[in-house]
C-alpha positions as a printed NumPy array, in Angstrom:
array([[-14.439,  43.86 ,  10.509],
       [-11.477,  43.629,   8.2  ],
       [-11.063,  40.69 ,   5.863],
       [ -8.122,  39.538,   7.972],
       [-10.33 ,  39.427,  11.06 ],
       [-13.13 ,  37.701,   9.163],
       [-10.943,  34.769,   8.139],
       [ -9.572,  32.506,  10.804],
       [ -5.778,  32.37 ,  10.438],
       [ -4.832,  30.021,  13.231],
       [ -3.899,  26.372,  12.916],
       [ -5.388,  23.45 ,  14.774],
       [ -2.737,  21.532,  16.75 ],
       [ -3.324,  17.907,  15.959],
       [ -0.264,  15.695,  15.93 ],
       [  2.391,  14.576,  18.411],
       [  5.692,  16.443,  18.312],
       [  7.526,  13.43 ,  16.878],
       [  4.853,  12.604,  14.268],
       [  6.487,  11.388,  11.034],
       [  5.27 ,  12.96 ,   7.79 ],
       [  6.038,  11.313,   4.479],
       [  4.918,  10.345,   1.038],
       [  5.173,   7.096,  -0.874],
       [  5.724,   5.429,  -4.248],
       [  6.441,   1.92 ,  -5.558],
       [  9.211,   0.77 ,  -7.878],
       [  7.199,  -0.54 , -10.821],
       [  4.862,   2.438, -10.698],
       [  7.543,   5.125, -10.97 ],
       [ 10.979,   3.849, -11.962],
       [ 10.728,   2.889, -15.618],
       [ 14.041,   1.616, -17.052],
       [ 12.351,  -1.77 , -17.153],
       [ 15.079,  -3.514, -19.144],
       [ 18.121,  -1.36 , -18.348],
       [ 21.305,  -2.004, -16.38 ],
       [ 20.683,  -5.707, -15.858],
       [ 17.139,  -5.574, -14.478],
       [ 15.216,  -8.785, -15.047],
       [ 11.5  ,  -9.127, -15.873],
       [  8.822,  -9.074, -13.193],
       [  5.307, -10.45 , -13.26 ],
       [  4.074,  -6.898, -13.846],
       [  6.207,  -6.569, -16.982],
       [  4.58 ,  -9.743, -18.262],
       [  1.102,  -8.628, -17.188],
       [  1.294,  -5.13 , -18.663],
       [  2.708,  -6.421, -21.952],
       [ -0.181,  -8.863, -22.324],
       [ -2.864,  -7.287, -24.552],
       [ -6.152,  -6.524, -22.858],
       [ -5.012,  -6.635, -19.236],
       [ -4.172,  -2.953, -18.655],
       [ -6.301,   0.036, -19.65 ],
       [ -5.135,   1.563, -22.957],
       [ -2.379,  -1.033, -23.185],
       [ -0.265,   1.045, -20.801],
       [  2.907,  -0.447, -19.342],
       [  5.421,   0.491, -16.689],
       [  8.263,   0.574, -19.217],
       [  8.786,   4.312, -18.724],
       [  6.479,   5.011, -15.772],
       [  7.679,   8.34 , -14.297],
       [ 11.28 ,   7.8  , -15.423],
       [ 12.263,   8.071, -11.765],
       [ 15.301,   5.879, -12.451],
       [ 16.809,   8.661, -14.571],
       [ 15.276,  11.629, -12.718],
       [ 16.246,  10.601,  -9.228],
       [ 17.944,  13.837,  -8.196],
       [ 15.022,  15.949,  -9.402],
       [ 12.573,  13.841,  -7.428],
       [ 14.754,  13.912,  -4.32 ],
       [ 14.797,  17.701,  -4.524],
       [ 10.989,  17.73 ,  -4.703],
       [ 10.859,  15.638,  -1.526],
       [ 13.232,  18.042,   0.182],
       [ 11.126,  21.02 ,  -0.848],
       [  7.997,  19.297,   0.463],
       [  9.738,  19.154,   3.812],
       [  8.742,  15.556,   4.576],
       [ 10.648,  13.668,   7.22 ],
       [ 10.454,  10.299,   5.465],
       [ 10.001,   8.749,   2.045],
       [  8.561,   5.301,   1.505],
       [  9.814,   3.596,  -1.652],
       [ 10.052,  -0.011,  -2.765],
       [ 13.02 ,  -1.984,  -3.996],
       [ 12.501,  -3.798,  -7.274],
       [ 13.422,  -7.41 ,  -6.541],
       [ 14.248,  -8.184, -10.219],
       [ 16.423,  -5.067, -10.443],
       [ 18.741,  -6.169,  -7.644],
       [ 18.452,  -9.971,  -7.94 ],
       [ 17.362, -10.715, -11.52 ],
       [ 15.49 , -13.983, -11.712],
       [ 15.127, -14.081,  -7.939],
       [ 18.365, -16.01 ,  -7.603],
       [ 21.637, -15.319,  -5.82 ],
       [ 23.392, -13.164,  -8.423],
       [ 23.468,  -9.559,  -7.276],
       [ 23.036,  -6.931,  -9.967],
       [ 25.442,  -4.228,  -8.835],
       [ 23.98 ,  -1.538, -11.096],
       [ 20.536,  -2.085,  -9.613],
       [ 21.835,  -1.995,  -6.059],
       [ 23.796,   1.173,  -6.829],
       [ 20.558,   2.917,  -7.802],
       [ 19.061,   2.235,  -4.39 ],
       [ 22.264,   3.287,  -2.675],
       [ 22.054,   6.61 ,  -4.493],
       [ 18.408,   6.9  ,  -3.518],
       [ 19.016,   6.151,   0.15 ],
       [ 22.12 ,   8.316,   0.383],
       [ 20.305,  11.149,  -1.4  ],
       [ 17.472,  10.96 ,   1.114],
       [ 19.805,  10.961,   4.081],
       [ 21.743,  13.914,   2.662],
       [ 18.431,  15.819,   2.648],
       [ 17.534,  14.712,   6.19 ],
       [ 14.751,  12.446,   4.941],
       [ 14.437,   9.027,   6.579],
       [ 14.434,   6.154,   4.044],
       [ 11.544,   3.698,   4.499],
       [ 12.163,   0.698,   2.232],
       [  9.478,  -1.756,   1.165],
       [ 10.973,  -5.047,   0.012],
       [  7.967,  -6.313,  -1.925],
       [  5.436,  -4.114,  -3.693],
       [  4.126,  -6.815,  -6.048],
       [  6.954,  -7.094,  -8.626],
       [  7.882, -10.76 ,  -8.239],
       [ 10.689, -11.874, -10.587],
       [  9.001, -13.64 , -13.498],
       [ 11.27 , -16.658, -13.144],
       [  9.923, -17.284,  -9.64 ],
       [  6.373, -17.128, -10.949],
       [  7.356, -19.59 , -13.661],
       [  8.472, -21.897, -10.848],
       [  5.066, -21.605,  -9.153],
       [  5.004, -18.112,  -7.679],
       [  3.736, -17.396,  -4.195],
       [  1.688, -20.636,  -4.067],
       [  5.09 , -22.371,  -4.118],
       [  6.625, -22.602,  -0.633],
       [ 10.122, -22.024,  -1.975],
       [  9.206, -18.442,  -2.904],
       [  8.991, -17.559,   0.811],
       [ 12.58 , -18.746,   1.308],
       [ 13.758, -16.908,  -1.796],
       [ 12.126, -13.784,  -0.397],
       [ 13.965, -14.187,   2.911],
       [ 17.272, -14.58 ,   1.084],
       [ 16.542, -11.406,  -0.88 ],
       [ 15.691,  -9.572,   2.348],
       [ 18.985, -10.671,   3.875],
       [ 20.953,  -9.409,   0.869],
       [ 19.233,  -6.028,   0.985],
       [ 19.726,  -5.814,   4.725],
       [ 23.43 ,  -6.473,   4.269],
       [ 23.708,  -3.836,   1.556],
       [ 21.523,  -1.066,   3.012],
       [ 20.904,  -2.023,   6.607],
       [ 23.124,   0.672,   8.075],
       [ 21.21 ,   3.505,   6.408],
       [ 17.505,   2.555,   6.156],
       [ 15.347,   3.732,   9.064],
       [ 12.394,   1.376,   8.557],
       [ 12.033,  -1.865,   6.597],
       [  8.608,  -2.977,   5.377],
       [  8.575,  -6.607,   4.302],
       [  5.376,  -6.756,   2.222],
       [  2.932,  -4.239,   0.825],
       [ -0.697,  -5.345,   0.846],
       [ -0.284,  -9.139,   0.68 ],
       [ -4.089,  -9.228,   0.361],
       [ -3.69 ,  -7.885,  -3.179],
       [ -0.798, -10.198,  -4.01 ],
       [ -2.742, -13.281,  -2.937],
       [ -6.339, -12.559,  -3.88 ],
       [ -6.099, -10.153,  -6.825],
       [ -3.115, -11.967,  -8.295],
       [ -4.187, -15.584,  -7.821],
       [ -7.981, -15.576,  -7.209],
       [ -9.603, -12.833,  -9.299],
       [ -6.766, -12.363, -11.8  ],
       [ -7.091,  -8.568, -12.053],
       [ -3.463,  -8.191, -10.959],
       [ -0.325, -10.02 , -12.002],
       [  0.119, -12.922, -12.501],
       [ -3.555, -13.024, -13.589],
       [ -4.4  , -16.458, -12.199],
       [ -7.876, -17.46 , -11.062],
       [ -7.179, -20.379,  -8.742],
       [ -8.74 , -19.987,  -5.279],
       [ -6.788, -22.835,  -3.679],
       [ -3.545, -21.387,  -5.049],
       [ -4.557, -17.972,  -3.708],
       [ -4.867, -19.36 ,  -0.191],
       [ -1.511, -21.106,  -0.531],
       [ -0.056, -17.799,  -1.725],
       [ -1.598, -16.076,   1.28 ],
       [  0.163, -18.479,   3.619],
       [  3.524, -18.259,   1.899],
       [  3.326, -14.466,   1.968],
       [  2.726, -14.65 ,   5.723],
       [  5.572, -17.128,   6.074],
       [  7.802, -15.021,   3.841],
       [  7.125, -11.982,   6.011],
       [  8.242, -13.822,   9.142],
       [ 11.312, -15.299,   7.486],
       [ 12.289, -11.94 ,   5.979],
       [ 11.804, -10.073,   9.258],
       [ 14.129, -12.515,  10.974],
       [ 16.651, -12.358,   8.125],
       [ 16.696,  -8.563,   8.329],
       [ 17.259,  -8.588,  12.064],
       [ 20.482, -10.539,  11.549],
       [ 22.117,  -7.752,   9.546],
       [ 20.405,  -4.36 ,   9.902],
       [ 21.103,  -1.583,  12.376],
       [ 19.585,  -2.603,  15.734],
       [ 17.876,   0.81 ,  15.896],
       [ 16.019,   0.244,  12.603],
       [ 12.344,  -0.69 ,  12.642],
       [ 10.799,  -3.718,  10.929],
       [  7.216,  -3.49 ,   9.732],
       [  4.661,  -4.88 ,   7.31 ],
       [  1.949,  -2.953,   5.45 ],
       [ -1.608,  -4.332,   5.334],
       [ -4.599,  -2.918,   3.471],
       [ -7.051,  -3.816,   6.188],
       [-10.686,  -3.679,   5.079],
       [-13.024,  -1.858,   7.428],
       [-16.19 ,  -3.889,   6.798],
       [-19.646,  -2.782,   7.914],
       [-22.942,  -4.608,   7.638],
       [-26.062,  -3.1  ,   6.157],
       [-28.041,  -4.391,   9.155],
       [-27.555,  -6.437,  12.313],
       [-28.559,  -9.481,  10.314],
       [-25.41 ,  -9.171,   8.237],
       [-23.017,  -9.907,  11.098],
       [-21.907, -13.207,   9.594],
       [-21.167, -11.578,   6.237],
       [-18.987,  -9.044,   8.055],
       [-17.246, -11.829,   9.962],
       [-16.414, -13.777,   6.81 ],
       [-15.068, -10.749,   4.985],
       [-13.059,  -9.754,   8.052],
       [-11.563, -13.254,   8.242],
       [-10.395, -13.208,   4.61 ],
       [ -9.339,  -9.573,   4.461],
       [ -7.881,  -8.902,   7.882],
       [ -7.508, -11.785,  10.284],
       [ -5.937, -13.998,   7.594],
       [ -2.891, -11.745,   8.033],
       [ -3.252, -10.31 ,  11.528],
       [ -3.753, -13.803,  12.932],
       [ -0.48 , -15.438,  11.864],
       [  1.599, -12.24 ,  11.831],
       [  0.551, -10.864,  15.221],
       [ -1.17 , -13.711,  17.089],
       [  0.812, -16.664,  15.749],
       [ -2.227, -18.58 ,  14.465],
       [ -4.81 , -18.522,  11.7  ],
       [ -8.365, -17.885,  12.894],
       [-10.383, -21.082,  13.121],
       [-13.366, -19.605,  11.3  ],
       [-11.195, -18.777,   8.261],
       [-10.105, -22.418,   8.044],
       [-13.706, -23.596,   8.369],
       [-15.039, -21.052,   5.84 ],
       [-12.592, -22.23 ,   3.167],
       [-12.542, -25.968,   3.943],
       [-14.243, -26.8  ,   0.652],
       [-11.447, -25.027,  -1.233],
       [ -8.351, -26.322,   0.552],
       [ -7.342, -28.452,   3.529],
       [ -4.585, -25.942,   4.442],
       [ -2.   , -28.733,   4.367],
       [  0.52 , -26.186,   3.072],
       [  0.728, -24.87 ,   6.662],
       [  3.581, -26.818,   8.238],
       [  4.425, -27.197,  11.909],
       [  6.038, -24.019,  13.166],
       [  4.952, -21.85 ,  10.225],
       [  2.544, -19.712,  12.206],
       [  5.144, -19.06 ,  14.895],
       [  7.618, -18.099,  12.181],
       [  5.102, -15.713,  10.622],
       [  4.715, -13.99 ,  13.991],
       [  8.132, -12.352,  13.889],
       [  8.244,  -9.302,  16.163],
       [  7.697,  -5.955,  14.451],
       [  8.078,  -2.448,  15.842],
       [  5.214,  -0.805,  13.975],
       [  2.296,  -1.928,  11.774],
       [  1.754,  -0.205,   8.442],
       [ -1.873,   0.46 ,   7.5  ],
       [ -3.129,   1.475,   4.047],
       [ -6.614,   2.97 ,   3.962],
       [ -8.746,   4.332,   1.134],
       [-12.376,   3.524,   1.953],
       [-14.587,   1.103,   3.921],
       [-16.7  ,  -1.713,   2.469],
       [-20.397,  -2.333,   3.064],
       [-21.633,  -5.937,   3.015],
       [-24.791,  -7.941,   3.49 ],
       [-25.977, -11.495,   3.165],
       [-27.275, -12.121,  -0.348],
       [-30.777, -13.542,  -0.444],
       [-30.225, -15.148,  -3.844],
       [-32.818, -12.963,  -5.531],
       [-31.754, -10.747,  -8.391],
       [-28.186,  -9.829,  -9.382],
       [-25.635,  -9.939,  -6.564],
       [-24.003,  -6.582,  -5.799],
       [-20.199,  -6.867,  -6.063],
       [-19.097,  -3.255,  -5.5  ],
       [-15.963,  -4.111,  -3.516],
       [-13.786,  -1.57 ,  -5.347],
       [-11.319,  -4.142,  -6.639],
       [-12.303,  -4.33 , -10.291],
       [-14.216,  -6.848, -12.334],
       [-12.173,  -9.988, -12.731],
       [-12.941, -13.34 , -14.253],
       [-13.498, -14.575, -10.7  ],
       [-13.999, -13.093,  -7.257],
       [-11.164, -12.331,  -4.853],
       [-13.54 , -13.207,  -2.005],
       [-13.066, -16.947,  -1.785],
       [-16.199, -18.891,  -0.778],
       [-18.154, -15.687,  -0.242],
       [-20.566, -16.19 ,  -3.125],
       [-23.514, -15.403,  -0.866],
       [-22.05 , -12.131,   0.379],
       [-22.936,  -8.876,  -1.368],
       [-20.675,  -5.833,  -1.503],
       [-23.132,  -2.96 ,  -1.556],
       [-22.575,   0.246,  -3.512],
       [-22.068,   3.011,  -0.967],
       [-23.24 ,   6.607,  -1.275],
       [-20.885,   9.258,  -2.633],
       [-18.963,  11.394,  -2.97 ],
       [-16.518,   9.221,  -4.906],
       [-12.944,   9.445,  -6.069],
       [-11.966,   8.846,  -9.691],
       [-11.488,   5.187,  -8.735],
       [-15.185,   4.966,  -7.887],
       [-14.35 ,   4.565,  -4.186],
       [-16.621,   6.345,  -1.746],
       [-15.058,   8.954,   0.506],
       [-15.676,   8.036,   4.13 ],
       [-12.958,   8.99 ,   6.568],
       [-14.874,   7.682,   9.574],
       [-13.788,   4.189,   8.589],
       [-10.165,   5.174,   9.174],
       [-10.854,   6.366,  12.704],
       [-12.806,   3.203,  13.478],
       [-10.107,   0.964,  12.001],
       [ -7.333,   2.624,  13.988],
       [ -9.34 ,   2.341,  17.196],
       [ -9.987,  -1.331,  16.48 ],
       [ -6.252,  -1.944,  16.165],
       [ -5.699,  -0.052,  19.399],
       [ -8.23 ,  -2.319,  21.099],
       [ -6.93 ,  -5.588,  19.623],
       [ -3.193,  -4.815,  19.728],
       [ -2.746,  -2.104,  22.382],
       [  1.046,  -2.344,  22.545],
       [  1.678,  -2.116,  18.778],
       [  2.101,   1.348,  17.227],
       [  0.784,   1.95 ,  13.719],
       [  1.592,   4.297,  10.891],
       [ -0.527,   5.16 ,   7.884],
       [  1.676,   3.961,   5.032],
       [ -0.776,   4.907,   2.263],
       [ -3.751,   7.233,   2.052],
       [ -4.795,   9.394,  -0.863],
       [ -7.159,   9.74 ,  -3.778],
       [ -7.341,   9.894,  -7.572],
       [ -9.191,  12.793,  -9.175],
       [ -9.392,  14.125, -12.76 ],
       [ -6.813,  16.861, -12.058],
       [ -7.351,  19.109, -15.04 ],
       [ -4.682,  21.69 , -15.829],
       [ -6.222,  25.168, -15.582],
       [ -5.592,  28.112, -17.907],
       [ -3.012,  29.405, -15.438],
       [ -1.022,  26.179, -15.859],
       [ -1.792,  24.924, -12.368],
       [ -3.795,  21.997, -11.029],
       [ -6.347,  23.305,  -8.547],
       [ -7.218,  19.986,  -6.918],
       [ -9.462,  21.226,  -4.132],
       [-11.185,  17.833,  -4.028],
       [ -7.901,  16.134,  -3.085],
       [ -7.16 ,  18.731,  -0.419],
       [-10.61 ,  18.121,   1.033],
       [-10.016,  14.353,   0.98 ],
       [ -6.677,  14.709,   2.755],
       [ -8.064,  17.127,   5.321],
       [-10.92 ,  14.747,   6.116],
       [ -8.619,  11.756,   6.569],
       [ -5.986,  13.59 ,   8.554],
       [ -8.754,  14.851,  10.826],
       [ -9.834,  11.222,  11.2  ],
       [ -6.285,  10.362,  12.29 ],
       [ -6.367,  13.096,  14.952],
       [ -9.684,  11.733,  16.229],
       [ -8.183,   8.255,  16.491],
       [ -5.164,   9.641,  18.353],
       [ -7.493,  11.474,  20.716],
       [ -9.237,   8.13 ,  21.273],
       [ -5.992,   6.479,  22.304],
       [ -4.626,   5.112,  19.02 ],
       [ -0.815,   5.158,  18.862],
       [ -0.327,   6.515,  15.335],
       [  3.305,   7.382,  14.644],
       [  3.167,   8.756,  11.106],
       [  1.348,   9.386,   7.828],
       [  2.56 ,   8.704,   4.277],
       [  0.504,  10.333,   1.554],
       [ -0.131,   8.27 ,  -1.576],
       [  1.325,   9.334,  -3.82 ],
       [  4.246,  11.635,  -4.409],
       [  3.456,  11.803,  -8.118],
       [  1.058,  10.554, -10.761],
       [  2.198,   7.099, -11.791],
       [  1.312,   3.743, -13.306],
       [ -1.816,   2.705, -11.427],
       [ -1.52 ,  -1.03 , -12.092],
       [ -4.34 ,  -2.417, -14.26 ],
       [ -5.785,   1.11 , -14.623],
       [ -2.665,   2.332, -16.424],
       [ -2.009,   6.068, -16.35 ],
       [ -5.635,   7.18 , -16.322],
       [ -5.928,   7.439, -12.529],
       [ -3.866,  10.25 , -11.007],
       [ -3.08 ,   9.887,  -7.298],
       [ -0.103,  12.238,  -7.133],
       [  0.302,  15.597,  -5.478],
       [  2.917,  16.216,  -8.181],
       [  1.565,  16.077, -11.734],
       [  3.61 ,  14.179, -14.299],
       [  3.178,  15.19 , -17.926],
       [  3.023,  11.91 , -19.844],
       [  4.654,  13.436, -22.931],
       [  7.525,  15.355, -21.349],
       [  7.817,  13.834, -17.846],
       [  7.737,  17.393, -16.49 ],
       [  6.826,  17.555, -12.786],
       [  4.307,  20.205, -11.69 ],
       [  3.195,  20.911,  -8.139],
       [ -0.554,  20.638,  -7.658],
       [ -2.296,  22.82 ,  -5.094],
       [ -2.402,  19.771,  -2.822],
       [  1.387,  19.606,  -2.783],
       [  1.616,  23.183,  -1.534],
       [ -1.114,  22.439,   1.029],
       [  0.636,  19.292,   2.252],
       [  3.95 ,  21.123,   2.552],
       [  2.252,  23.624,   4.858],
       [  0.699,  20.854,   6.954],
       [  4.075,  19.147,   7.335],
       [  5.785,  22.402,   8.293],
       [  3.141,  23.214,  10.913],
       [  2.675,  19.62 ,  12.136],
       [ -0.984,  20.554,  12.143],
       [ -3.964,  21.029,   9.888],
       [ -4.758,  24.617,   8.9  ],
       [ -8.08 ,  25.73 ,  10.287],
       [-10.71 ,  26.181,   7.628],
       [-11.473,  29.798,   6.86 ],
       [-14.683,  30.985,   8.473],
       [-16.792,  34.057,   7.806],
       [-19.129,  35.388,  10.515]])
């Protein structure tokens, strides 16, 4: 046989004809220009400028300089051939201080971004909140303060008025789990508070803010536009059947604390009972849960890896391998007798195990629990060392393998009945990875930290081919 006959050249049809392919970034992670053109400070400016909180003392001051390299990055998106781009709007860039004064220069940047996407036939997907709360609102109490939810709704309304005729999909919040628990319980994210009762109040006001913002958007945006929210749902598994209660408690805090009010209009009773010693939940006012349950057209899901839990027997050190860093306190409120067990490899550079089966199972769970609600994968990707080879390229075969595995998992979920409308790869380019600084590279485009030069990794070429074919390439086989 010839070499051409030996290697399988066909592709494996996998995705619906209207499947939406995209990639994603977040404002603080890529924009830079942290104090230019009227932008105000965010909690992440304060956090990253505080010594000892971010690896190597890195900050988002420059990030990827996306603010000044917008056209170059838009051209990269066009060359990738994606149908959509998920970005976030920096609240303090458009409304410094979180007040009513609109910063025209900041808004103009997002108008250029959105118009540039549309000119390249790329659908803009705008996230209103990807963790960069104006510092002045944190000074006034932050998300534990009820007023922040109303400020967020006012901000959403202003952005809807300004961009509502040209944005295809609006995402209210990105991963409110992180905002509430990592920001206010464990302190590994901004604003670095370790107050469990405040974290639960923040959780509620994020849920309330989502509902208020979704309603505010609907008043002003194009009726054809979609409204969504992005959740980093944790696919929790028990080590044994005896760990069912540990799984239940983690699921309540990680998943149903958001799915309940946002989709069912009520907090789960077991969550209230589990945390009764921390708070009486008096911050939940009459009508709040109904407000949080604003209708959405699609649910955004971020997935990186599952978690493995068991009931701690109190003997020996408690395993806390939840993948969310070592903070001064735990993000898992009142779960001191639950262990997060280290899972077998392989691992990404973040130390997260690679297990795509969790994605299939999670998507099928959502199909079972919310059969009429479509979902889209709004983040999925992996950090790897990404060394530059002698030929000047980044041969990131490990990332390609990760993406192939997880996209295959999506096809299996679709085959099982899950209504998955799209996939956004995280991330377009290497960027500021929050408390990890610039040491963790998630991008399919390499960013040289000294020159800001963009270089396509092998994974970018691979993803471009997947997008063009709307299918995964079949793996080469040799008889």
